mmCIF file of the N, C-alpha and C atoms, coordinates in Angstrom:
data_MODEL
# 
_entry.id   MODEL 
# 
loop_
_atom_site.group_PDB 
_atom_site.id 
_atom_site.type_symbol 
_atom_site.label_atom_id 
_atom_site.label_alt_id 
_atom_site.label_comp_id 
_atom_site.label_asym_id 
_atom_site.label_entity_id 
_atom_site.label_seq_id 
_atom_site.pdbx_PDB_ins_code 
_atom_site.Cartn_x 
_atom_site.Cartn_y 
_atom_site.Cartn_z 
_atom_site.occupancy 
_atom_site.B_iso_or_equiv 
_atom_site.pdbx_formal_charge 
_atom_site.auth_seq_id 
_atom_site.auth_comp_id 
_atom_site.auth_asym_id 
_atom_site.auth_atom_id 
_atom_site.pdbx_PDB_model_num 
ATOM 1   N N  . MET A 1 1  ? -18.857 42.818 -46.609 1.00 0.00 ? 1  MET A N  1 
ATOM 2   C CA . MET A 1 1  ? -17.371 43.126 -46.533 1.00 0.00 ? 1  MET A CA 1 
ATOM 3   C C  . MET A 1 1  ? -16.903 43.707 -45.350 1.00 0.00 ? 1  MET A C  1 
ATOM 4   N N  . SER A 1 2  ? -15.718 43.333 -45.206 1.00 0.00 ? 2  SER A N  1 
ATOM 5   C CA . SER A 1 2  ? -15.186 43.621 -43.860 1.00 0.00 ? 2  SER A CA 1 
ATOM 6   C C  . SER A 1 2  ? -14.534 45.243 -44.004 1.00 0.00 ? 2  SER A C  1 
ATOM 7   N N  . GLU A 1 3  ? -14.180 45.745 -42.837 1.00 0.00 ? 3  GLU A N  1 
ATOM 8   C CA . GLU A 1 3  ? -13.677 47.210 -42.943 1.00 0.00 ? 3  GLU A CA 1 
ATOM 9   C C  . GLU A 1 3  ? -12.206 47.184 -44.013 1.00 0.00 ? 3  GLU A C  1 
ATOM 10  N N  . THR A 1 4  ? -11.397 46.389 -44.008 1.00 0.00 ? 4  THR A N  1 
ATOM 11  C CA . THR A 1 4  ? -10.541 46.258 -44.561 1.00 0.00 ? 4  THR A CA 1 
ATOM 12  C C  . THR A 1 4  ? -10.400 46.012 -46.160 1.00 0.00 ? 4  THR A C  1 
ATOM 13  N N  . TYR A 1 5  ? -11.316 45.302 -46.592 1.00 0.00 ? 5  TYR A N  1 
ATOM 14  C CA . TYR A 1 5  ? -11.747 45.323 -47.705 1.00 0.00 ? 5  TYR A CA 1 
ATOM 15  C C  . TYR A 1 5  ? -12.523 46.189 -48.216 1.00 0.00 ? 5  TYR A C  1 
ATOM 16  N N  . ALA A 1 6  ? -13.566 46.671 -47.473 1.00 0.00 ? 6  ALA A N  1 
ATOM 17  C CA . ALA A 1 6  ? -14.552 48.113 -47.883 1.00 0.00 ? 6  ALA A CA 1 
ATOM 18  C C  . ALA A 1 6  ? -13.675 49.283 -48.286 1.00 0.00 ? 6  ALA A C  1 
ATOM 19  N N  . ALA A 1 7  ? -12.349 49.514 -47.564 1.00 0.00 ? 7  ALA A N  1 
ATOM 20  C CA . ALA A 1 7  ? -11.490 50.746 -47.757 1.00 0.00 ? 7  ALA A CA 1 
ATOM 21  C C  . ALA A 1 7  ? -11.026 50.677 -48.688 1.00 0.00 ? 7  ALA A C  1 
ATOM 22  N N  . HIS A 1 8  ? -10.624 49.495 -49.425 1.00 0.00 ? 8  HIS A N  1 
ATOM 23  C CA . HIS A 1 8  ? -9.843  49.131 -50.667 1.00 0.00 ? 8  HIS A CA 1 
ATOM 24  C C  . HIS A 1 8  ? -10.761 49.631 -51.723 1.00 0.00 ? 8  HIS A C  1 
ATOM 25  N N  . HIS A 1 9  ? -12.261 48.849 -51.703 1.00 0.00 ? 9  HIS A N  1 
ATOM 26  C CA . HIS A 1 9  ? -13.256 49.067 -52.631 1.00 0.00 ? 9  HIS A CA 1 
ATOM 27  C C  . HIS A 1 9  ? -13.520 50.315 -52.820 1.00 0.00 ? 9  HIS A C  1 
ATOM 28  N N  . ASP A 1 10 ? -13.596 51.182 -51.804 1.00 0.00 ? 10 ASP A N  1 
ATOM 29  C CA . ASP A 1 10 ? -13.781 52.464 -52.037 1.00 0.00 ? 10 ASP A CA 1 
ATOM 30  C C  . ASP A 1 10 ? -12.906 53.372 -52.632 1.00 0.00 ? 10 ASP A C  1 
ATOM 31  N N  . GLY A 1 11 ? -11.727 52.794 -52.458 1.00 0.00 ? 11 GLY A N  1 
ATOM 32  C CA . GLY A 1 11 ? -10.756 53.421 -53.085 1.00 0.00 ? 11 GLY A CA 1 
ATOM 33  C C  . GLY A 1 11 ? -10.389 53.442 -54.777 1.00 0.00 ? 11 GLY A C  1 
ATOM 34  N N  . TYR A 1 12 ? -11.068 51.970 -55.065 1.00 0.00 ? 12 TYR A N  1 
ATOM 35  C CA . TYR A 1 12 ? -10.929 51.457 -56.382 1.00 0.00 ? 12 TYR A CA 1 
ATOM 36  C C  . TYR A 1 12 ? -12.068 52.048 -56.893 1.00 0.00 ? 12 TYR A C  1 
ATOM 37  N N  . MET A 1 13 ? -13.275 52.323 -56.452 1.00 0.00 ? 13 MET A N  1 
ATOM 38  C CA . MET A 1 13 ? -14.298 52.752 -57.169 1.00 0.00 ? 13 MET A CA 1 
ATOM 39  C C  . MET A 1 13 ? -14.087 54.297 -57.380 1.00 0.00 ? 13 MET A C  1 
ATOM 40  N N  . GLN A 1 14 ? -13.332 54.826 -56.457 1.00 0.00 ? 14 GLN A N  1 
ATOM 41  C CA . GLN A 1 14 ? -13.251 56.663 -56.662 1.00 0.00 ? 14 GLN A CA 1 
ATOM 42  C C  . GLN A 1 14 ? -12.321 56.493 -57.766 1.00 0.00 ? 14 GLN A C  1 
ATOM 43  N N  . ASN A 1 15 ? -11.255 55.502 -57.652 1.00 0.00 ? 15 ASN A N  1 
ATOM 44  C CA . ASN A 1 15 ? -9.995  55.770 -58.964 1.00 0.00 ? 15 ASN A CA 1 
ATOM 45  C C  . ASN A 1 15 ? -10.854 55.477 -59.971 1.00 0.00 ? 15 ASN A C  1 
ATOM 46  N N  . TYR A 1 16 ? -11.401 54.512 -60.430 1.00 0.00 ? 16 TYR A N  1 
ATOM 47  C CA . TYR A 1 16 ? -12.002 54.332 -61.328 1.00 0.00 ? 16 TYR A CA 1 
ATOM 48  C C  . TYR A 1 16 ? -12.976 55.519 -62.031 1.00 0.00 ? 16 TYR A C  1 
ATOM 49  N N  . HIS A 1 17 ? -13.785 56.015 -61.391 1.00 0.00 ? 17 HIS A N  1 
ATOM 50  C CA . HIS A 1 17 ? -14.786 56.954 -61.581 1.00 0.00 ? 17 HIS A CA 1 
ATOM 51  C C  . HIS A 1 17 ? -14.207 57.956 -61.947 1.00 0.00 ? 17 HIS A C  1 
ATOM 52  N N  . HIS A 1 18 ? -12.739 58.308 -61.551 1.00 0.00 ? 18 HIS A N  1 
ATOM 53  C CA . HIS A 1 18 ? -12.066 59.698 -62.205 1.00 0.00 ? 18 HIS A CA 1 
ATOM 54  C C  . HIS A 1 18 ? -11.146 59.451 -63.001 1.00 0.00 ? 18 HIS A C  1 
ATOM 55  N N  . SER A 1 19 ? -10.526 58.288 -63.186 1.00 0.00 ? 19 SER A N  1 
ATOM 56  C CA . SER A 1 19 ? -9.437  57.786 -64.045 1.00 0.00 ? 19 SER A CA 1 
ATOM 57  C C  . SER A 1 19 ? -9.874  57.220 -65.340 1.00 0.00 ? 19 SER A C  1 
ATOM 58  N N  . GLY A 1 20 ? -11.065 56.201 -65.128 1.00 0.00 ? 20 GLY A N  1 
ATOM 59  C CA . GLY A 1 20 ? -11.257 55.144 -65.968 1.00 0.00 ? 20 GLY A CA 1 
ATOM 60  C C  . GLY A 1 20 ? -10.516 53.748 -66.043 1.00 0.00 ? 20 GLY A C  1 
ATOM 61  N N  . HIS A 1 21 ? -9.764  53.761 -64.886 1.00 0.00 ? 21 HIS A N  1 
ATOM 62  C CA . HIS A 1 21 ? -8.564  52.775 -64.941 1.00 0.00 ? 21 HIS A CA 1 
ATOM 63  C C  . HIS A 1 21 ? -9.174  51.965 -64.031 1.00 0.00 ? 21 HIS A C  1 
ATOM 64  N N  . ALA A 1 22 ? -9.490  50.674 -64.518 1.00 0.00 ? 22 ALA A N  1 
ATOM 65  C CA . ALA A 1 22 ? -10.286 49.635 -63.733 1.00 0.00 ? 22 ALA A CA 1 
ATOM 66  C C  . ALA A 1 22 ? -9.491  48.955 -62.818 1.00 0.00 ? 22 ALA A C  1 
ATOM 67  N N  . LYS A 1 23 ? -9.389  48.573 -61.187 1.00 0.00 ? 23 LYS A N  1 
ATOM 68  C CA . LYS A 1 23 ? -8.756  47.868 -60.341 1.00 0.00 ? 23 LYS A CA 1 
ATOM 69  C C  . LYS A 1 23 ? -9.837  46.927 -59.918 1.00 0.00 ? 23 LYS A C  1 
ATOM 70  N N  . ILE A 1 24 ? -11.415 47.207 -59.926 1.00 0.00 ? 24 ILE A N  1 
ATOM 71  C CA . ILE A 1 24 ? -12.504 46.347 -59.807 1.00 0.00 ? 24 ILE A CA 1 
ATOM 72  C C  . ILE A 1 24 ? -13.430 46.046 -60.209 1.00 0.00 ? 24 ILE A C  1 
ATOM 73  N N  . ILE A 1 25 ? -13.852 47.284 -61.375 1.00 0.00 ? 25 ILE A N  1 
ATOM 74  C CA . ILE A 1 25 ? -14.695 47.165 -61.934 1.00 0.00 ? 25 ILE A CA 1 
ATOM 75  C C  . ILE A 1 25 ? -14.207 45.880 -63.185 1.00 0.00 ? 25 ILE A C  1 
ATOM 76  N N  . GLY A 1 26 ? -15.168 44.857 -63.434 1.00 0.00 ? 26 GLY A N  1 
ATOM 77  C CA . GLY A 1 26 ? -15.120 43.939 -64.481 1.00 0.00 ? 26 GLY A CA 1 
ATOM 78  C C  . GLY A 1 26 ? -13.982 42.951 -64.158 1.00 0.00 ? 26 GLY A C  1 
ATOM 79  N N  . ILE A 1 27 ? -13.746 42.953 -62.585 1.00 0.00 ? 27 ILE A N  1 
ATOM 80  C CA . ILE A 1 27 ? -12.650 42.180 -62.420 1.00 0.00 ? 27 ILE A CA 1 
ATOM 81  C C  . ILE A 1 27 ? -13.131 41.674 -60.872 1.00 0.00 ? 27 ILE A C  1 
ATOM 82  N N  . GLY A 1 28 ? -13.405 40.071 -60.914 1.00 0.00 ? 28 GLY A N  1 
ATOM 83  C CA . GLY A 1 28 ? -13.776 39.540 -59.895 1.00 0.00 ? 28 GLY A CA 1 
ATOM 84  C C  . GLY A 1 28 ? -12.951 39.427 -58.807 1.00 0.00 ? 28 GLY A C  1 
ATOM 85  N N  . ARG A 1 29 ? -12.979 39.383 -57.783 1.00 0.00 ? 29 ARG A N  1 
ATOM 86  C CA . ARG A 1 29 ? -11.818 39.084 -56.550 1.00 0.00 ? 29 ARG A CA 1 
ATOM 87  C C  . ARG A 1 29 ? -12.617 38.332 -55.383 1.00 0.00 ? 29 ARG A C  1 
ATOM 88  N N  . ASP A 1 30 ? -11.785 37.563 -54.829 1.00 0.00 ? 30 ASP A N  1 
ATOM 89  C CA . ASP A 1 30 ? -12.272 36.743 -53.428 1.00 0.00 ? 30 ASP A CA 1 
ATOM 90  C C  . ASP A 1 30 ? -11.870 37.530 -52.376 1.00 0.00 ? 30 ASP A C  1 
ATOM 91  N N  . VAL A 1 31 ? -12.756 37.903 -51.451 1.00 0.00 ? 31 VAL A N  1 
ATOM 92  C CA . VAL A 1 31 ? -12.355 39.137 -50.201 1.00 0.00 ? 31 VAL A CA 1 
ATOM 93  C C  . VAL A 1 31 ? -13.431 38.437 -49.373 1.00 0.00 ? 31 VAL A C  1 
ATOM 94  N N  . GLU A 1 32 ? -13.226 38.943 -47.861 1.00 0.00 ? 32 GLU A N  1 
ATOM 95  C CA . GLU A 1 32 ? -13.827 38.450 -46.825 1.00 0.00 ? 32 GLU A CA 1 
ATOM 96  C C  . GLU A 1 32 ? -15.352 39.217 -46.661 1.00 0.00 ? 32 GLU A C  1 
ATOM 97  N N  . GLY A 1 33 ? -16.427 38.494 -46.760 1.00 0.00 ? 33 GLY A N  1 
ATOM 98  C CA . GLY A 1 33 ? -17.805 38.851 -46.433 1.00 0.00 ? 33 GLY A CA 1 
ATOM 99  C C  . GLY A 1 33 ? -17.840 39.231 -44.749 1.00 0.00 ? 33 GLY A C  1 
ATOM 100 N N  . LEU A 1 34 ? -18.895 40.270 -44.433 1.00 0.00 ? 34 LEU A N  1 
ATOM 101 C CA . LEU A 1 34 ? -19.046 40.363 -43.091 1.00 0.00 ? 34 LEU A CA 1 
ATOM 102 C C  . LEU A 1 34 ? -20.569 40.209 -43.019 1.00 0.00 ? 34 LEU A C  1 
ATOM 103 N N  . ARG A 1 35 ? -21.011 39.254 -42.260 1.00 0.00 ? 35 ARG A N  1 
ATOM 104 C CA . ARG A 1 35 ? -22.594 39.146 -41.759 1.00 0.00 ? 35 ARG A CA 1 
ATOM 105 C C  . ARG A 1 35 ? -23.106 40.054 -40.616 1.00 0.00 ? 35 ARG A C  1 
ATOM 106 N N  . SER A 1 36 ? -24.163 40.425 -40.747 1.00 0.00 ? 36 SER A N  1 
ATOM 107 C CA . SER A 1 36 ? -24.573 41.517 -39.961 1.00 0.00 ? 36 SER A CA 1 
ATOM 108 C C  . SER A 1 36 ? -24.457 41.160 -38.410 1.00 0.00 ? 36 SER A C  1 
ATOM 109 N N  . ASN A 1 37 ? -24.000 39.843 -38.187 1.00 0.00 ? 37 ASN A N  1 
ATOM 110 C CA . ASN A 1 37 ? -24.184 39.262 -36.810 1.00 0.00 ? 37 ASN A CA 1 
ATOM 111 C C  . ASN A 1 37 ? -22.242 39.333 -36.396 1.00 0.00 ? 37 ASN A C  1 
ATOM 112 N N  . GLY A 1 38 ? -21.558 39.820 -37.258 1.00 0.00 ? 38 GLY A N  1 
ATOM 113 C CA . GLY A 1 38 ? -20.386 40.179 -36.918 1.00 0.00 ? 38 GLY A CA 1 
ATOM 114 C C  . GLY A 1 38 ? -19.152 38.959 -37.562 1.00 0.00 ? 38 GLY A C  1 
ATOM 115 N N  . THR A 1 39 ? -19.895 37.832 -37.933 1.00 0.00 ? 39 THR A N  1 
ATOM 116 C CA . THR A 1 39 ? -18.911 36.893 -38.330 1.00 0.00 ? 39 THR A CA 1 
ATOM 117 C C  . THR A 1 39 ? -18.555 37.084 -39.764 1.00 0.00 ? 39 THR A C  1 
ATOM 118 N N  . THR A 1 40 ? -17.566 36.433 -40.163 1.00 0.00 ? 40 THR A N  1 
ATOM 119 C CA . THR A 1 40 ? -17.081 36.623 -41.649 1.00 0.00 ? 40 THR A CA 1 
ATOM 120 C C  . THR A 1 40 ? -17.304 35.232 -42.532 1.00 0.00 ? 40 THR A C  1 
ATOM 121 N N  . PHE A 1 41 ? -16.972 35.521 -43.727 1.00 0.00 ? 41 PHE A N  1 
ATOM 122 C CA . PHE A 1 41 ? -17.108 34.416 -44.509 1.00 0.00 ? 41 PHE A CA 1 
ATOM 123 C C  . PHE A 1 41 ? -16.668 34.774 -45.871 1.00 0.00 ? 41 PHE A C  1 
ATOM 124 N N  . PRO A 1 42 ? -15.978 33.366 -46.921 1.00 0.00 ? 42 PRO A N  1 
ATOM 125 C CA . PRO A 1 42 ? -15.155 33.873 -48.168 1.00 0.00 ? 42 PRO A CA 1 
ATOM 126 C C  . PRO A 1 42 ? -16.322 34.262 -48.802 1.00 0.00 ? 42 PRO A C  1 
ATOM 127 N N  . MET A 1 43 ? -16.174 35.232 -49.710 1.00 0.00 ? 43 MET A N  1 
ATOM 128 C CA . MET A 1 43 ? -17.038 35.661 -50.942 1.00 0.00 ? 43 MET A CA 1 
ATOM 129 C C  . MET A 1 43 ? -16.280 36.183 -52.198 1.00 0.00 ? 43 MET A C  1 
ATOM 130 N N  . HIS A 1 44 ? -17.243 35.787 -53.008 1.00 0.00 ? 44 HIS A N  1 
ATOM 131 C CA . HIS A 1 44 ? -16.516 36.466 -54.500 1.00 0.00 ? 44 HIS A CA 1 
ATOM 132 C C  . HIS A 1 44 ? -17.382 37.610 -54.699 1.00 0.00 ? 44 HIS A C  1 
ATOM 133 N N  . LEU A 1 45 ? -16.506 38.815 -55.249 1.00 0.00 ? 45 LEU A N  1 
ATOM 134 C CA . LEU A 1 45 ? -17.373 40.127 -55.446 1.00 0.00 ? 45 LEU A CA 1 
ATOM 135 C C  . LEU A 1 45 ? -17.101 40.433 -56.776 1.00 0.00 ? 45 LEU A C  1 
ATOM 136 N N  . SER A 1 46 ? -17.801 40.498 -57.584 1.00 0.00 ? 46 SER A N  1 
ATOM 137 C CA . SER A 1 46 ? -17.689 41.164 -59.116 1.00 0.00 ? 46 SER A CA 1 
ATOM 138 C C  . SER A 1 46 ? -18.468 42.499 -59.186 1.00 0.00 ? 46 SER A C  1 
ATOM 139 N N  . GLY A 1 47 ? -17.872 43.358 -59.661 1.00 0.00 ? 47 GLY A N  1 
ATOM 140 C CA . GLY A 1 47 ? -18.485 44.786 -59.823 1.00 0.00 ? 47 GLY A CA 1 
ATOM 141 C C  . GLY A 1 47 ? -18.555 45.021 -61.566 1.00 0.00 ? 47 GLY A C  1 
ATOM 142 N N  . GLY A 1 48 ? -19.446 45.621 -61.884 1.00 0.00 ? 48 GLY A N  1 
ATOM 143 C CA . GLY A 1 48 ? -19.624 46.318 -63.264 1.00 0.00 ? 48 GLY A CA 1 
ATOM 144 C C  . GLY A 1 48 ? -20.104 47.349 -63.337 1.00 0.00 ? 48 GLY A C  1 
ATOM 145 N N  . ARG A 1 49 ? -20.208 48.142 -64.531 1.00 0.00 ? 49 ARG A N  1 
ATOM 146 C CA . ARG A 1 49 ? -20.627 49.211 -64.595 1.00 0.00 ? 49 ARG A CA 1 
ATOM 147 C C  . ARG A 1 49 ? -21.607 49.412 -66.224 1.00 0.00 ? 49 ARG A C  1 
ATOM 148 N N  . ALA A 1 50 ? -22.636 50.241 -66.010 1.00 0.00 ? 50 ALA A N  1 
ATOM 149 C CA . ALA A 1 50 ? -23.526 50.254 -66.918 1.00 0.00 ? 50 ALA A CA 1 
ATOM 150 C C  . ALA A 1 50 ? -23.706 51.801 -67.645 1.00 0.00 ? 50 ALA A C  1 
ATOM 151 N N  . ASP A 1 51 ? -23.827 52.365 -68.679 1.00 0.00 ? 51 ASP A N  1 
ATOM 152 C CA . ASP A 1 51 ? -24.517 53.573 -69.398 1.00 0.00 ? 51 ASP A CA 1 
ATOM 153 C C  . ASP A 1 51 ? -25.822 53.333 -69.278 1.00 0.00 ? 51 ASP A C  1 
ATOM 154 N N  . THR A 1 52 ? -26.645 54.368 -68.552 1.00 0.00 ? 52 THR A N  1 
ATOM 155 C CA . THR A 1 52 ? -28.056 54.253 -68.722 1.00 0.00 ? 52 THR A CA 1 
ATOM 156 C C  . THR A 1 52 ? -28.304 55.660 -69.372 1.00 0.00 ? 52 THR A C  1 
ATOM 157 N N  . PRO A 1 53 ? -29.500 55.934 -70.223 1.00 0.00 ? 53 PRO A N  1 
ATOM 158 C CA . PRO A 1 53 ? -29.912 57.346 -70.477 1.00 0.00 ? 53 PRO A CA 1 
ATOM 159 C C  . PRO A 1 53 ? -30.174 58.406 -69.162 1.00 0.00 ? 53 PRO A C  1 
ATOM 160 N N  . THR A 1 54 ? -30.127 57.888 -67.881 1.00 0.00 ? 54 THR A N  1 
ATOM 161 C CA . THR A 1 54 ? -29.869 58.984 -67.021 1.00 0.00 ? 54 THR A CA 1 
ATOM 162 C C  . THR A 1 54 ? -28.782 58.890 -66.129 1.00 0.00 ? 54 THR A C  1 
ATOM 163 N N  . GLY A 1 55 ? -27.636 58.392 -66.882 1.00 0.00 ? 55 GLY A N  1 
ATOM 164 C CA . GLY A 1 55 ? -26.381 58.160 -66.126 1.00 0.00 ? 55 GLY A CA 1 
ATOM 165 C C  . GLY A 1 55 ? -25.729 56.912 -66.135 1.00 0.00 ? 55 GLY A C  1 
ATOM 166 N N  . GLN A 1 56 ? -24.582 56.719 -65.494 1.00 0.00 ? 56 GLN A N  1 
ATOM 167 C CA . GLN A 1 56 ? -23.848 55.415 -64.962 1.00 0.00 ? 56 GLN A CA 1 
ATOM 168 C C  . GLN A 1 56 ? -24.548 55.072 -63.674 1.00 0.00 ? 56 GLN A C  1 
ATOM 169 N N  . ILE A 1 57 ? -24.429 53.552 -63.890 1.00 0.00 ? 57 ILE A N  1 
ATOM 170 C CA . ILE A 1 57 ? -24.819 52.937 -62.751 1.00 0.00 ? 57 ILE A CA 1 
ATOM 171 C C  . ILE A 1 57 ? -23.876 51.764 -62.305 1.00 0.00 ? 57 ILE A C  1 
ATOM 172 N N  . TYR A 1 58 ? -23.528 51.501 -61.284 1.00 0.00 ? 58 TYR A N  1 
ATOM 173 C CA . TYR A 1 58 ? -22.663 50.331 -60.970 1.00 0.00 ? 58 TYR A CA 1 
ATOM 174 C C  . TYR A 1 58 ? -23.227 49.207 -60.088 1.00 0.00 ? 58 TYR A C  1 
ATOM 175 N N  . VAL A 1 59 ? -22.811 48.191 -60.436 1.00 0.00 ? 59 VAL A N  1 
ATOM 176 C CA . VAL A 1 59 ? -23.377 46.843 -59.961 1.00 0.00 ? 59 VAL A CA 1 
ATOM 177 C C  . VAL A 1 59 ? -22.613 45.881 -59.346 1.00 0.00 ? 59 VAL A C  1 
ATOM 178 N N  . GLY A 1 60 ? -22.983 45.531 -57.964 1.00 0.00 ? 60 GLY A N  1 
ATOM 179 C CA . GLY A 1 60 ? -21.855 44.610 -57.517 1.00 0.00 ? 60 GLY A CA 1 
ATOM 180 C C  . GLY A 1 60 ? -22.679 43.301 -57.199 1.00 0.00 ? 60 GLY A C  1 
ATOM 181 N N  . ILE A 1 61 ? -21.744 42.008 -57.510 1.00 0.00 ? 61 ILE A N  1 
ATOM 182 C CA . ILE A 1 61 ? -22.588 40.700 -57.208 1.00 0.00 ? 61 ILE A CA 1 
ATOM 183 C C  . ILE A 1 61 ? -21.666 39.953 -56.268 1.00 0.00 ? 61 ILE A C  1 
ATOM 184 N N  . CYS A 1 62 ? -22.384 39.475 -55.237 1.00 0.00 ? 62 CYS A N  1 
ATOM 185 C CA . CYS A 1 62 ? -21.438 38.609 -54.069 1.00 0.00 ? 62 CYS A CA 1 
ATOM 186 C C  . CYS A 1 62 ? -21.789 37.467 -54.132 1.00 0.00 ? 62 CYS A C  1 
ATOM 187 N N  . HIS A 1 63 ? -21.085 36.530 -54.412 1.00 0.00 ? 63 HIS A N  1 
ATOM 188 C CA . HIS A 1 63 ? -21.436 35.265 -53.970 1.00 0.00 ? 63 HIS A CA 1 
ATOM 189 C C  . HIS A 1 63 ? -20.640 34.589 -52.774 1.00 0.00 ? 63 HIS A C  1 
ATOM 190 N N  . ASN A 1 64 ? -21.532 33.861 -51.871 1.00 0.00 ? 64 ASN A N  1 
ATOM 191 C CA . ASN A 1 64 ? -20.813 33.081 -50.855 1.00 0.00 ? 64 ASN A CA 1 
ATOM 192 C C  . ASN A 1 64 ? -20.287 32.043 -51.025 1.00 0.00 ? 64 ASN A C  1 
ATOM 193 N N  . LEU A 1 65 ? -19.112 31.927 -50.777 1.00 0.00 ? 65 LEU A N  1 
ATOM 194 C CA . LEU A 1 65 ? -17.961 30.747 -51.147 1.00 0.00 ? 65 LEU A CA 1 
ATOM 195 C C  . LEU A 1 65 ? -17.788 29.844 -50.126 1.00 0.00 ? 65 LEU A C  1 
ATOM 196 N N  . THR A 1 66 ? -18.864 29.862 -49.124 1.00 0.00 ? 66 THR A N  1 
ATOM 197 C CA . THR A 1 66 ? -18.415 28.634 -47.692 1.00 0.00 ? 66 THR A CA 1 
ATOM 198 C C  . THR A 1 66 ? -18.643 27.416 -48.396 1.00 0.00 ? 66 THR A C  1 
ATOM 199 N N  . ASP A 1 67 ? -19.821 27.073 -49.021 1.00 0.00 ? 67 ASP A N  1 
ATOM 200 C CA . ASP A 1 67 ? -20.082 25.628 -49.408 1.00 0.00 ? 67 ASP A CA 1 
ATOM 201 C C  . ASP A 1 67 ? -18.930 25.194 -50.409 1.00 0.00 ? 67 ASP A C  1 
ATOM 202 N N  . TYR A 1 68 ? -18.597 26.112 -51.350 1.00 0.00 ? 68 TYR A N  1 
ATOM 203 C CA . TYR A 1 68 ? -17.425 25.921 -52.235 1.00 0.00 ? 68 TYR A CA 1 
ATOM 204 C C  . TYR A 1 68 ? -16.067 25.621 -51.641 1.00 0.00 ? 68 TYR A C  1 
ATOM 205 N N  . LYS A 1 69 ? -15.754 26.344 -50.579 1.00 0.00 ? 69 LYS A N  1 
ATOM 206 C CA . LYS A 1 69 ? -14.672 26.113 -49.865 1.00 0.00 ? 69 LYS A CA 1 
ATOM 207 C C  . LYS A 1 69 ? -14.317 25.027 -49.219 1.00 0.00 ? 69 LYS A C  1 
ATOM 208 N N  . ASN A 1 70 ? -15.570 24.605 -48.424 1.00 0.00 ? 70 ASN A N  1 
ATOM 209 C CA . ASN A 1 70 ? -15.692 23.509 -47.953 1.00 0.00 ? 70 ASN A CA 1 
ATOM 210 C C  . ASN A 1 70 ? -15.685 22.347 -48.680 1.00 0.00 ? 70 ASN A C  1 
ATOM 211 N N  . ALA A 1 71 ? -16.459 22.489 -49.925 1.00 0.00 ? 71 ALA A N  1 
ATOM 212 C CA . ALA A 1 71 ? -16.003 21.327 -50.743 1.00 0.00 ? 71 ALA A CA 1 
ATOM 213 C C  . ALA A 1 71 ? -14.808 20.833 -51.157 1.00 0.00 ? 71 ALA A C  1 
ATOM 214 N N  . LEU A 1 72 ? -14.037 22.056 -51.449 1.00 0.00 ? 72 LEU A N  1 
ATOM 215 C CA . LEU A 1 72 ? -12.579 21.982 -51.663 1.00 0.00 ? 72 LEU A CA 1 
ATOM 216 C C  . LEU A 1 72 ? -11.742 21.239 -50.789 1.00 0.00 ? 72 LEU A C  1 
ATOM 217 N N  . LEU A 1 73 ? -12.104 21.538 -49.451 1.00 0.00 ? 73 LEU A N  1 
ATOM 218 C CA . LEU A 1 73 ? -11.582 20.807 -48.485 1.00 0.00 ? 73 LEU A CA 1 
ATOM 219 C C  . LEU A 1 73 ? -11.449 19.400 -48.132 1.00 0.00 ? 73 LEU A C  1 
ATOM 220 N N  . LYS A 1 74 ? -12.965 19.139 -48.446 1.00 0.00 ? 74 LYS A N  1 
ATOM 221 C CA . LYS A 1 74 ? -13.195 17.606 -48.483 1.00 0.00 ? 74 LYS A CA 1 
ATOM 222 C C  . LYS A 1 74 ? -12.509 16.910 -49.681 1.00 0.00 ? 74 LYS A C  1 
ATOM 223 N N  . LEU A 1 75 ? -12.324 17.681 -50.840 1.00 0.00 ? 75 LEU A N  1 
ATOM 224 C CA . LEU A 1 75 ? -11.803 16.494 -51.840 1.00 0.00 ? 75 LEU A CA 1 
ATOM 225 C C  . LEU A 1 75 ? -10.616 16.617 -51.555 1.00 0.00 ? 75 LEU A C  1 
ATOM 226 N N  . HIS A 1 76 ? -9.857  17.752 -51.237 1.00 0.00 ? 76 HIS A N  1 
ATOM 227 C CA . HIS A 1 76 ? -8.501  17.607 -50.482 1.00 0.00 ? 76 HIS A CA 1 
ATOM 228 C C  . HIS A 1 76 ? -7.943  16.426 -49.673 1.00 0.00 ? 76 HIS A C  1 
ATOM 229 N N  . ALA A 1 77 ? -9.060  16.368 -48.797 1.00 0.00 ? 77 ALA A N  1 
ATOM 230 C CA . ALA A 1 77 ? -8.705  15.397 -47.727 1.00 0.00 ? 77 ALA A CA 1 
ATOM 231 C C  . ALA A 1 77 ? -8.783  14.257 -48.075 1.00 0.00 ? 77 ALA A C  1 
ATOM 232 N N  . ALA A 1 78 ? -9.983  13.455 -49.163 1.00 0.00 ? 78 ALA A N  1 
ATOM 233 C CA . ALA A 1 78 ? -10.485 12.753 -49.611 1.00 0.00 ? 78 ALA A CA 1 
ATOM 234 C C  . ALA A 1 78 ? -9.229  12.060 -50.359 1.00 0.00 ? 78 ALA A C  1 
ATOM 235 N N  . GLY A 1 79 ? -8.518  13.060 -51.066 1.00 0.00 ? 79 GLY A N  1 
ATOM 236 C CA . GLY A 1 79 ? -7.390  12.573 -51.988 1.00 0.00 ? 79 GLY A CA 1 
ATOM 237 C C  . GLY A 1 79 ? -5.944  12.166 -51.070 1.00 0.00 ? 79 GLY A C  1 
ATOM 238 N N  . ARG A 1 80 ? -6.052  12.505 -50.058 1.00 0.00 ? 80 ARG A N  1 
ATOM 239 C CA . ARG A 1 80 ? -4.939  12.102 -49.113 1.00 0.00 ? 80 ARG A CA 1 
ATOM 240 C C  . ARG A 1 80 ? -5.420  10.770 -48.327 1.00 0.00 ? 80 ARG A C  1 
ATOM 241 N N  . SER A 1 81 ? -6.501  10.344 -48.632 1.00 0.00 ? 81 SER A N  1 
ATOM 242 C CA . SER A 1 81 ? -7.086  9.019  -47.690 1.00 0.00 ? 81 SER A CA 1 
ATOM 243 C C  . SER A 1 81 ? -6.329  7.879  -48.552 1.00 0.00 ? 81 SER A C  1 
# 
């Protein structure tokens, strides 16, 4: 995730951990992903929390939206033809 989104994400996680008010947990959002080579891509991020016998765990699921966004652009372009 790019630094811009990562800074917000960290704040959302801290807020949730201390207040229980969800701004990211249980709510999916589209963000900009960052590859190890420095390029970015559209990504959907979903976060969740689970209570386990050893404590709380947080889970993040990331979906690369590149193919989805490209398909939408093609459909939109085809509709204008």
